N, C-alpha and C positions, 0 to 999 in steps of 0.2 A: 564363589563370591560374586563374580561378574554376573552370573545368571540371576542371583538374588537381587542385585542392583537393577538389572534390566527389568526384572519382573516388577519391582517396586515402581520403577519409572513408568512402565506401561500401565500399571494400576492407577497411578496418579493422573496420567494423561486421560485415561478413560473416565475417571471421576470428574476431571475438569470438563470433559465433553458433556457430562450429564448434569452440570451445574444448572439448576433451574432459575437462578437469580438473573442470569443474562441469557437471552436467546442465542443459541449456538447450534450448529449442526456438527455431527461427528467428523466431518471432513476438515474442519478448521476455520469456520466462519463464525465470528462472534460480534454481535452488536452490543455495545456497552450502554447500560442504563444511564440516564442523565446524572443521577446522584453518584455514580461510580466513575465518572469520567475524570481524567487528569489532563493537565495542560500538556500540549505537544511540546517537544523540545524546540529550541531555537535552531532553525535550519537555514543555512545560506549557502549558495554556491553558484558558480558560473555555469551557464548552459553550455553543453558541448555541441549542440546541433542547431541552435538558433542564437541570434545576438541577445546579449543581456545576461542578467543574473536573476536568481530566485531568492526570495526572502519570505519565509513562511509568516513572519510577523506582519508583513505588509498585506497579507491576504485575510487578515481578521475581518469578520463579517461575511466571509464567503465559505462555502463548503469546499474543502480541498481534498483531492484524492492523490495519495502518494503511493506510487507503484515501484517496488524494488525488483530489478531484473538484471540479467546478465546475458551476454551474447551467446554463450554456450548452453543456455537453458532452453530446452525444447518447449516446455510448457509456457515459457515467457513469450516465445514466438507465436504460439497458438493463441494466447490470450490477447496479444497486441491488437488485432482487429476488433475484439470485443470491447477493450478499453476505449478504442477510438469511437465505437458506436455510442457508448455511454457519454463520452465527452461531447460528441456532436449533438446528442439529444438533450444535454443539460447545460452547456456553456452559456446559452442565452439567458439562463436563469441565474447566472453568477457562479457557477461551479468552476473550480480551477483544478487542472491536472498537472502533475509533475512526475516525471520518471526519475529514478535514482539507479544508475548503473553501478553495481557492486562487484568486487573481487574480479575485475576484468582488466583487459588492456585496452588502451584507447583506440587502436586501429580496428580490432574486431567489434568493439562497441559502436564505433562510427559506421562500420559496414552494416551492422544490424539495423541501425536507425535509417540508413540510406535505403535499405531493403523494405522496411515496414512503413516508412514515411509517416510518422505520427505528426499531428498538427499541434501538439503541445511539446514543451521542452523537456530535456533530461539533463541531470547533473551527473558528472563523472565522479564516482566515489570509490576508487580502487582499494582503499584501506577499509571500506565499509564502516567508517566512523559515523556516518549519518544513520546507517542501519542499526548500529550499536546504541545510538541515542534513542531510537524507537524500540529497542529490545527485539530486533529482528535477527535471529541467529543466522550465521552464514549458510547453513544448509536448509534454510527456510525460504528459498525463492522459487517461484515468484511469491511475493507477499504484497498485499495492498492494505493500506491504512486509510481511513476516512476521518478527516478532521472536521468538527462541527464549526458553526459560525463564531463561536466563542473561543476557538483555538484549542479545543480539547479533543483528545482521541476518542472517537465515537464508534468506530468499528475496526476490527482487525480480521483480515482474511489471509490465512497462511496456506493458500492453495491457488491454483489457476482459477481466475474469475471468468465469468461470461456476463453478457448484458443482463440476462435473466436474474442473476444473483446480485450484481452490483447496482444496477439502476434503481431498484426499489429502496435500497439502503440510502442512496444519494437523495432520492426524492423524499424519503421520510425526514432526512436531516434538513432538506430545504424547507419543509413544512414546519419545522420547529422554530420557536422564537429564540433569538440569540441570548 
């Protein structure tokens, strides 16, 4: 019975990866067509590594990159410099980045941030309630979502990102009209 369920799940995942309606690669990156985008959930939280707080609604009109990570996640550590490269290359164009630390403890999360030294802030979300709002499963980190200028989810990347993958998505969204 379990094998039948797993087989059906794998088949559905493969079919979803082959969906021609939205560009996607087999590894877990999907850009969402404008007509299929839905509003991003309301997200607020205090930064754990810099002063202040984050409110997604206040970023309307900007492209926003939301990266879900954890201190124990090796791919999260590997992608951190790549995220920083994209942020450095696009922040002057009005792109906003925020990290969301999930299913973690505060001290290891702070140590991770002290080690990688991002120039954008991260929210501490130990219960993963923000991730749940974005439908990011707990076993799906790293995960990166890109929100368009109108506040809609425009891209979902459920794998480690690099500059080559993420920057073109961000630039395409910058070129769109809100």
